[in-house]
Backbone atoms as SQL, in Angstrom:
CREATE TABLE atoms (id INTEGER PRIMARY KEY, chain TEXT, resi INTEGER, resn TEXT, atom TEXT, x REAL, y REAL, z REAL);
INSERT INTO atoms VALUES
  (1, 'A', 1, 'LEU', 'N', 128.663, 90.968, 92.432),
  (2, 'A', 1, 'LEU', 'CA', 129.959, 90.967, 93.320),
  (3, 'A', 1, 'LEU', 'C', 129.747, 89.250, 94.139),
  (4, 'A', 2, 'PRO', 'N', 130.509, 88.621, 94.451),
  (5, 'A', 2, 'PRO', 'CA', 130.573, 87.840, 94.938),
  (6, 'A', 2, 'PRO', 'C', 130.221, 88.607, 96.713),
  (7, 'A', 3, 'GLY', 'N', 129.153, 88.188, 97.619),
  (8, 'A', 3, 'GLY', 'CA', 129.017, 88.461, 98.979),
  (9, 'A', 3, 'GLY', 'C', 127.479, 88.887, 98.481),
  (10, 'A', 4, 'GLU', 'N', 126.756, 89.383, 97.702),
  (11, 'A', 4, 'GLU', 'CA', 125.976, 90.376, 96.928),
  (12, 'A', 4, 'GLU', 'C', 124.664, 89.900, 96.194),
  (13, 'A', 5, 'ASN', 'N', 123.355, 90.279, 96.581),
  (14, 'A', 5, 'ASN', 'CA', 122.559, 89.711, 94.916),
  (15, 'A', 5, 'ASN', 'C', 121.857, 90.599, 95.388),
  (16, 'A', 6, 'ILE', 'N', 121.021, 90.940, 94.139),
  (17, 'A', 6, 'ILE', 'CA', 120.269, 92.039, 93.036),
  (18, 'A', 6, 'ILE', 'C', 118.525, 91.747, 93.379),
  (19, 'A', 7, 'VAL', 'N', 118.252, 92.210, 93.813),
  (20, 'A', 7, 'VAL', 'CA', 116.817, 91.767, 94.003),
  (21, 'A', 7, 'VAL', 'C', 116.053, 92.888, 93.021),
  (22, 'A', 8, 'ILE', 'N', 114.613, 91.936, 92.208),
  (23, 'A', 8, 'ILE', 'CA', 114.185, 93.613, 92.147),
  (24, 'A', 8, 'ILE', 'C', 112.366, 92.881, 92.580),
  (25, 'A', 9, 'ALA', 'N', 112.066, 93.876, 92.103),
  (26, 'A', 9, 'ALA', 'CA', 110.774, 93.510, 92.623),
  (27, 'A', 9, 'ALA', 'C', 109.469, 94.429, 92.068),
  (28, 'A', 10, 'LEU', 'N', 108.015, 94.307, 91.290),
  (29, 'A', 10, 'LEU', 'CA', 107.182, 94.685, 90.603),
  (30, 'A', 10, 'LEU', 'C', 106.239, 95.579, 91.575),
  (31, 'A', 11, 'VAL', 'N', 106.044, 96.448, 91.835),
  (32, 'A', 11, 'VAL', 'CA', 105.456, 97.760, 92.672),
  (33, 'A', 11, 'VAL', 'C', 103.898, 98.354, 92.083),
  (34, 'A', 12, 'GLN', 'N', 102.814, 98.118, 93.208),
  (35, 'A', 12, 'GLN', 'CA', 102.062, 98.314, 92.438),
  (36, 'A', 12, 'GLN', 'C', 101.470, 99.761, 93.588),
  (37, 'A', 13, 'LYS', 'N', 101.774, 100.757, 92.846),
  (38, 'A', 13, 'LYS', 'CA', 101.846, 102.047, 93.972),
  (39, 'A', 13, 'LYS', 'C', 100.605, 102.836, 94.710),
  (40, 'A', 14, 'MET', 'N', 99.290, 101.991, 94.041),
  (41, 'A', 14, 'MET', 'CA', 97.888, 102.050, 94.937),
  (42, 'A', 14, 'MET', 'C', 97.142, 100.546, 94.470),
  (43, 'A', 15, 'ALA', 'N', 96.480, 101.092, 95.831),
  (44, 'A', 15, 'ALA', 'CA', 94.999, 100.159, 94.969),
  (45, 'A', 15, 'ALA', 'C', 94.307, 100.382, 96.783),
  (46, 'A', 16, 'LYS', 'N', 92.757, 99.533, 96.429),
  (47, 'A', 16, 'LYS', 'CA', 92.013, 100.030, 97.141),
  (48, 'A', 16, 'LYS', 'C', 91.271, 98.556, 97.513),
  (49, 'A', 17, 'THR', 'N', 90.907, 98.261, 98.560),
  (50, 'A', 17, 'THR', 'CA', 89.894, 96.952, 99.258),
  (51, 'A', 17, 'THR', 'C', 88.717, 97.562, 99.341),
  (52, 'A', 18, 'LYS', 'N', 87.676, 96.917, 98.946),
  (53, 'A', 18, 'LYS', 'CA', 86.304, 96.736, 99.865),
  (54, 'A', 18, 'LYS', 'C', 86.205, 96.022, 100.877),
  (55, 'A', 19, 'VAL', 'N', 85.924, 96.342, 102.505),
  (56, 'A', 19, 'VAL', 'CA', 85.824, 95.019, 103.246),
  (57, 'A', 19, 'VAL', 'C', 85.041, 94.950, 103.541),
  (58, 'A', 20, 'LEU', 'N', 84.506, 94.284, 102.915),
  (59, 'A', 20, 'LEU', 'CA', 82.868, 93.452, 103.078),
  (60, 'A', 20, 'LEU', 'C', 82.562, 92.783, 105.058),
  (61, 'A', 21, 'ALA', 'N', 83.892, 92.455, 105.912),
  (62, 'A', 21, 'ALA', 'CA', 83.634, 91.738, 106.916),
  (63, 'A', 21, 'ALA', 'C', 83.674, 92.729, 107.886),
  (64, 'A', 22, 'GLY', 'N', 83.432, 92.012, 109.632),
  (65, 'A', 22, 'GLY', 'CA', 85.125, 93.575, 110.681),
  (66, 'A', 22, 'GLY', 'C', 84.492, 94.655, 111.022),
  (67, 'A', 23, 'GLU', 'N', 85.513, 94.298, 111.709),
  (68, 'A', 23, 'GLU', 'CA', 85.725, 96.043, 112.446),
  (69, 'A', 23, 'GLU', 'C', 85.269, 97.072, 111.604),
  (70, 'A', 24, 'ASN', 'N', 85.715, 96.799, 110.095),
  (71, 'A', 24, 'ASN', 'CA', 86.077, 97.294, 109.033),
  (72, 'A', 24, 'ASN', 'C', 84.759, 98.114, 108.025),
  (73, 'A', 25, 'SER', 'N', 84.287, 96.750, 107.945),
  (74, 'A', 25, 'SER', 'CA', 82.773, 96.141, 107.120),
  (75, 'A', 25, 'SER', 'C', 82.130, 97.467, 106.732),
  (76, 'A', 26, 'GLY', 'N', 81.789, 97.501, 105.080),
  (77, 'A', 26, 'GLY', 'CA', 81.837, 98.596, 104.652),
  (78, 'A', 26, 'GLY', 'C', 82.918, 99.586, 104.284),
  (79, 'A', 27, 'GLU', 'N', 84.180, 99.657, 104.506),
  (80, 'A', 27, 'GLU', 'CA', 84.643, 100.330, 104.575),
  (81, 'A', 27, 'GLU', 'C', 85.647, 100.699, 103.490),
  (82, 'A', 28, 'THR', 'N', 86.080, 101.303, 102.684),
  (83, 'A', 28, 'THR', 'CA', 86.746, 101.379, 101.682),
  (84, 'A', 28, 'THR', 'C', 88.342, 101.394, 102.300),
  (85, 'A', 29, 'LEU', 'N', 89.886, 101.051, 101.947),
  (86, 'A', 29, 'LEU', 'CA', 91.176, 101.091, 102.637),
  (87, 'A', 29, 'LEU', 'C', 91.976, 101.573, 101.416),
  (88, 'A', 30, 'PRO', 'N', 92.379, 102.242, 101.817),
  (89, 'A', 30, 'PRO', 'CA', 93.800, 102.741, 100.368),
  (90, 'A', 30, 'PRO', 'C', 94.962, 102.104, 100.895),
  (91, 'A', 31, 'HIS', 'N', 95.778, 101.860, 99.586),
  (92, 'A', 31, 'HIS', 'CA', 96.830, 100.314, 100.157),
  (93, 'A', 31, 'HIS', 'C', 98.012, 101.683, 99.328),
  (94, 'A', 32, 'ILE', 'N', 99.162, 101.730, 99.749),
  (95, 'A', 32, 'ILE', 'CA', 100.254, 102.333, 98.371),
  (96, 'A', 32, 'ILE', 'C', 101.493, 100.968, 99.106),
  (97, 'A', 33, 'ASN', 'N', 102.201, 100.543, 97.577),
  (98, 'A', 33, 'ASN', 'CA', 103.177, 100.377, 97.963),
  (99, 'A', 33, 'ASN', 'C', 103.159, 99.048, 97.956),
  (100, 'A', 34, 'ILE', 'N', 102.628, 98.901, 97.194),
  (101, 'A', 34, 'ILE', 'CA', 101.997, 97.049, 97.761),
  (102, 'A', 34, 'ILE', 'C', 103.023, 95.828, 96.331),
  (103, 'A', 35, 'VAL', 'N', 103.660, 95.004, 96.676),
  (104, 'A', 35, 'VAL', 'CA', 104.681, 94.363, 96.205),
  (105, 'A', 35, 'VAL', 'C', 104.069, 92.751, 95.916),
  (106, 'A', 36, 'LYS', 'N', 103.641, 93.430, 94.143),
  (107, 'A', 36, 'LYS', 'CA', 103.154, 92.272, 93.605),
  (108, 'A', 36, 'LYS', 'C', 104.586, 90.777, 92.987),
  (109, 'A', 37, 'ASP', 'N', 105.619, 91.378, 92.847),
  (110, 'A', 37, 'ASP', 'CA', 105.895, 89.602, 92.467),
  (111, 'A', 37, 'ASP', 'C', 107.845, 90.092, 93.214),
  (112, 'A', 38, 'ILE', 'N', 108.405, 89.548, 93.860),
  (113, 'A', 38, 'ILE', 'CA', 109.581, 90.180, 93.366),
  (114, 'A', 38, 'ILE', 'C', 110.521, 88.479, 93.580),
  (115, 'A', 39, 'LYS', 'N', 111.572, 88.862, 92.739),
  (116, 'A', 39, 'LYS', 'CA', 112.571, 88.033, 92.336),
  (117, 'A', 39, 'LYS', 'C', 114.198, 88.300, 92.974),
  (118, 'A', 40, 'GLN', 'N', 115.103, 87.068, 93.084),
  (119, 'A', 40, 'GLN', 'CA', 115.988, 87.259, 93.753),
  (120, 'A', 40, 'GLN', 'C', 117.644, 86.965, 92.525),
  (121, 'A', 41, 'GLU', 'N', 118.538, 87.593, 92.564),
  (122, 'A', 41, 'GLU', 'CA', 119.284, 87.261, 91.557),
  (123, 'A', 41, 'GLU', 'C', 119.357, 85.138, 92.107),
  (124, 'A', 42, 'ASP', 'N', 119.762, 84.241, 91.596),
  (125, 'A', 42, 'ASP', 'CA', 120.633, 82.859, 92.499),
  (126, 'A', 42, 'ASP', 'C', 121.228, 82.463, 90.877),
  (127, 'A', 43, 'ASN', 'N', 120.733, 82.973, 89.798),
  (128, 'A', 43, 'ASN', 'CA', 121.661, 81.803, 88.432),
  (129, 'A', 43, 'ASN', 'C', 123.110, 82.926, 88.959),
  (130, 'A', 44, 'LYS', 'N', 123.058, 84.252, 88.254),
  (131, 'A', 44, 'LYS', 'CA', 124.504, 84.507, 88.508),
  (132, 'A', 44, 'LYS', 'C', 124.946, 84.999, 86.952),
  (133, 'A', 45, 'GLN', 'N', 123.553, 84.986, 86.007),
  (134, 'A', 45, 'GLN', 'CA', 123.969, 85.925, 84.911),
  (135, 'A', 45, 'GLN', 'C', 123.830, 86.480, 84.543),
  (136, 'A', 46, 'GLY', 'N', 122.807, 87.448, 85.857),
  (137, 'A', 46, 'GLY', 'CA', 122.671, 89.154, 85.728),
  (138, 'A', 46, 'GLY', 'C', 121.229, 88.904, 85.315),
  (139, 'A', 47, 'LYS', 'N', 120.488, 88.062, 84.978),
  (140, 'A', 47, 'LYS', 'CA', 118.819, 88.055, 84.767),
  (141, 'A', 47, 'LYS', 'C', 118.348, 87.566, 85.407),
  (142, 'A', 48, 'LEU', 'N', 117.056, 88.740, 85.686),
  (143, 'A', 48, 'LEU', 'CA', 115.799, 87.962, 86.588),
  (144, 'A', 48, 'LEU', 'C', 114.668, 88.245, 85.441),
  (145, 'A', 49, 'THR', 'N', 113.846, 87.763, 85.950),
  (146, 'A', 49, 'THR', 'CA', 112.296, 88.043, 85.319),
  (147, 'A', 49, 'THR', 'C', 111.032, 87.802, 85.444),
  (148, 'A', 50, 'LEU', 'N', 110.540, 89.738, 86.182),
  (149, 'A', 50, 'LEU', 'CA', 109.328, 89.460, 86.915),
  (150, 'A', 50, 'LEU', 'C', 107.932, 89.342, 86.180),
  (151, 'A', 51, 'THR', 'N', 107.281, 88.376, 86.510),
  (152, 'A', 51, 'THR', 'CA', 106.133, 87.883, 86.598),
  (153, 'A', 51, 'THR', 'C', 104.565, 88.581, 87.098),
  (154, 'A', 52, 'ASN', 'N', 103.350, 88.464, 86.386),
  (155, 'A', 52, 'ASN', 'CA', 102.358, 88.972, 86.970),
  (156, 'A', 52, 'ASN', 'C', 101.197, 87.895, 85.839),
  (157, 'A', 53, 'ASP', 'N', 100.289, 87.171, 87.039),
  (158, 'A', 53, 'ASP', 'CA', 99.170, 87.131, 86.336),
  (159, 'A', 53, 'ASP', 'C', 97.727, 87.872, 86.163),
  (160, 'A', 54, 'PHE', 'N', 97.989, 89.607, 86.369),
  (161, 'A', 54, 'PHE', 'CA', 96.641, 90.726, 86.174),
  (162, 'A', 54, 'PHE', 'C', 97.206, 91.257, 85.321),
  (163, 'A', 55, 'ALA', 'N', 96.392, 92.422, 84.554),
  (164, 'A', 55, 'ALA', 'CA', 96.749, 92.989, 83.986),
  (165, 'A', 55, 'ALA', 'C', 96.953, 94.443, 84.593),
  (166, 'A', 56, 'ILE', 'N', 98.277, 95.260, 83.955),
  (167, 'A', 56, 'ILE', 'CA', 98.895, 96.253, 84.617),
  (168, 'A', 56, 'ILE', 'C', 98.600, 97.264, 83.439),
  (169, 'A', 57, 'ASN', 'N', 98.535, 98.838, 84.350),
  (170, 'A', 57, 'ASN', 'CA', 98.082, 99.590, 84.036),
  (171, 'A', 57, 'ASN', 'C', 99.452, 100.613, 84.397),
  (172, 'A', 58, 'LYS', 'N', 100.485, 100.665, 83.460),
  (173, 'A', 58, 'LYS', 'CA', 101.687, 100.923, 83.487),
  (174, 'A', 58, 'LYS', 'C', 101.989, 102.229, 84.608),
  (175, 'A', 59, 'ASN', 'N', 100.488, 102.648, 84.719),
  (176, 'A', 59, 'ASN', 'CA', 101.000, 104.355, 85.194),
  (177, 'A', 59, 'ASN', 'C', 100.629, 103.750, 87.001),
  (178, 'A', 60, 'ASN', 'N', 100.168, 103.156, 87.442),
  (179, 'A', 60, 'ASN', 'CA', 100.153, 102.130, 88.132),
  (180, 'A', 60, 'ASN', 'C', 100.540, 101.394, 89.252),
  (181, 'A', 61, 'PHE', 'N', 102.369, 101.189, 88.280),
  (182, 'A', 61, 'PHE', 'CA', 103.267, 100.058, 88.503),
  (183, 'A', 61, 'PHE', 'C', 104.870, 100.648, 88.467),
  (184, 'A', 62, 'PHE', 'N', 105.787, 100.367, 89.350),
  (185, 'A', 62, 'PHE', 'CA', 107.307, 100.962, 88.773),
  (186, 'A', 62, 'PHE', 'C', 107.710, 99.913, 88.745),
  (187, 'A', 63, 'VAL', 'N', 109.212, 99.583, 89.038),
  (188, 'A', 63, 'VAL', 'CA', 110.087, 98.479, 89.363),
  (189, 'A', 63, 'VAL', 'C', 111.204, 98.311, 90.221),
  (190, 'A', 64, 'VAL', 'N', 111.152, 98.681, 91.745),
  (191, 'A', 64, 'VAL', 'CA', 112.344, 98.718, 92.225),
  (192, 'A', 64, 'VAL', 'C', 113.979, 97.990, 92.375),
  (193, 'A', 65, 'ALA', 'N', 114.897, 98.160, 92.490),
  (194, 'A', 65, 'ALA', 'CA', 115.629, 96.807, 92.329),
  (195, 'A', 65, 'ALA', 'C', 117.140, 97.333, 93.124),
  (196, 'A', 66, 'PHE', 'N', 117.146, 96.831, 93.883),
  (197, 'A', 66, 'PHE', 'CA', 118.748, 96.943, 94.868),
  (198, 'A', 66, 'PHE', 'C', 119.512, 95.605, 95.223),
  (199, 'A', 67, 'ILE', 'N', 120.674, 96.322, 95.595),
  (200, 'A', 67, 'ILE', 'CA', 121.112, 95.125, 95.850),
  (201, 'A', 67, 'ILE', 'C', 121.795, 94.748, 97.344),
  (202, 'A', 68, 'GLN', 'N', 121.683, 93.618, 97.988),
  (203, 'A', 68, 'GLN', 'CA', 121.804, 92.978, 98.852),
  (204, 'A', 68, 'GLN', 'C', 122.914, 92.048, 99.387),
  (205, 'A', 69, 'ASN', 'N', 123.160, 92.720, 100.325),
  (206, 'A', 69, 'ASN', 'CA', 124.698, 91.926, 101.017),
  (207, 'A', 69, 'ASN', 'C', 123.887, 90.723, 102.094),
  (208, 'A', 70, 'THR', 'N', 124.662, 89.115, 101.414),
  (209, 'A', 70, 'THR', 'CA', 124.459, 88.273, 101.901),
  (210, 'A', 70, 'THR', 'C', 124.407, 87.873, 102.812),
  (211, 'A', 71, 'GLN', 'N', 125.548, 88.618, 103.839),
  (212, 'A', 71, 'GLN', 'CA', 125.937, 88.263, 105.086),
  (213, 'A', 71, 'GLN', 'C', 125.109, 88.937, 106.073),
  (214, 'A', 72, 'THR', 'N', 124.913, 90.557, 106.314),
  (215, 'A', 72, 'THR', 'CA', 124.592, 91.756, 106.797),
  (216, 'A', 72, 'THR', 'C', 123.163, 91.662, 106.517),
  (217, 'A', 73, 'LEU', 'N', 122.256, 91.423, 105.680),
  (218, 'A', 73, 'LEU', 'CA', 121.065, 92.304, 104.828),
  (219, 'A', 73, 'LEU', 'C', 121.312, 93.131, 104.174),
  (220, 'A', 74, 'ALA', 'N', 122.637, 93.836, 104.290),
  (221, 'A', 74, 'ALA', 'CA', 122.268, 95.289, 104.109),
  (222, 'A', 74, 'ALA', 'C', 121.924, 95.726, 103.071),
  (223, 'A', 75, 'ILE', 'N', 121.364, 97.252, 102.400),
  (224, 'A', 75, 'ILE', 'CA', 120.840, 96.874, 101.367),
  (225, 'A', 75, 'ILE', 'C', 122.498, 98.225, 100.925),
  (226, 'A', 76, 'THR', 'N', 122.619, 98.057, 99.818),
  (227, 'A', 76, 'THR', 'CA', 123.892, 99.181, 99.497),
  (228, 'A', 76, 'THR', 'C', 124.044, 100.262, 98.554),
  (229, 'A', 77, 'SER', 'N', 123.083, 99.752, 97.367),
  (230, 'A', 77, 'SER', 'CA', 122.477, 100.175, 96.169),
  (231, 'A', 77, 'SER', 'C', 121.044, 100.582, 95.708),
  (232, 'A', 78, 'THR', 'N', 120.150, 101.034, 95.607),
  (233, 'A', 78, 'THR', 'CA', 118.601, 101.735, 94.852),
  (234, 'A', 78, 'THR', 'C', 118.522, 101.509, 93.911),
  (235, 'A', 79, 'VAL', 'N', 117.690, 101.330, 93.013),
  (236, 'A', 79, 'VAL', 'CA', 116.813, 102.335, 91.471),
  (237, 'A', 79, 'VAL', 'C', 115.696, 101.860, 91.455),
  (238, 'A', 80, 'ASN', 'N', 114.644, 102.948, 91.390),
  (239, 'A', 80, 'ASN', 'CA', 113.554, 103.162, 91.098),
  (240, 'A', 80, 'ASN', 'C', 113.578, 102.818, 89.367),
  (241, 'A', 81, 'ILE', 'N', 112.657, 102.282, 88.855),
  (242, 'A', 81, 'ILE', 'CA', 112.422, 102.164, 87.089),
  (243, 'A', 81, 'ILE', 'C', 110.492, 102.007, 86.704),
  (244, 'A', 82, 'THR', 'N', 110.052, 103.651, 86.867),
  (245, 'A', 82, 'THR', 'CA', 108.724, 103.372, 85.991),
  (246, 'A', 82, 'THR', 'C', 109.232, 102.545, 84.486),
  (247, 'A', 83, 'LEU', 'N', 107.966, 102.416, 84.445),
  (248, 'A', 83, 'LEU', 'CA', 107.628, 101.122, 83.209),
  (249, 'A', 83, 'LEU', 'C', 107.059, 102.312, 82.001),
  (250, 'A', 84, 'GLN', 'N', 107.060, 101.888, 80.915),
  (251, 'A', 84, 'GLN', 'CA', 107.160, 102.089, 79.586),
  (252, 'A', 84, 'GLN', 'C', 106.387, 102.124, 78.756);
């Protein structure tokens, strides 16, 4: 619709980082819902392609899609999609 964009994001559910330096050196820190790729519809054809340069464990990823107003940036609709 005019004044709205479709946005999709590839999201990793969980990851861990082993900290090698600094105040958390030696710790392993958990992370949740990490956006690995995000695309916004700009071609008005309703097609978006997410890319990845890494192996995906489908159980640890999902896709979020939402409609966003281009003026106010309000999000008017969302959906989570499980990878199969």
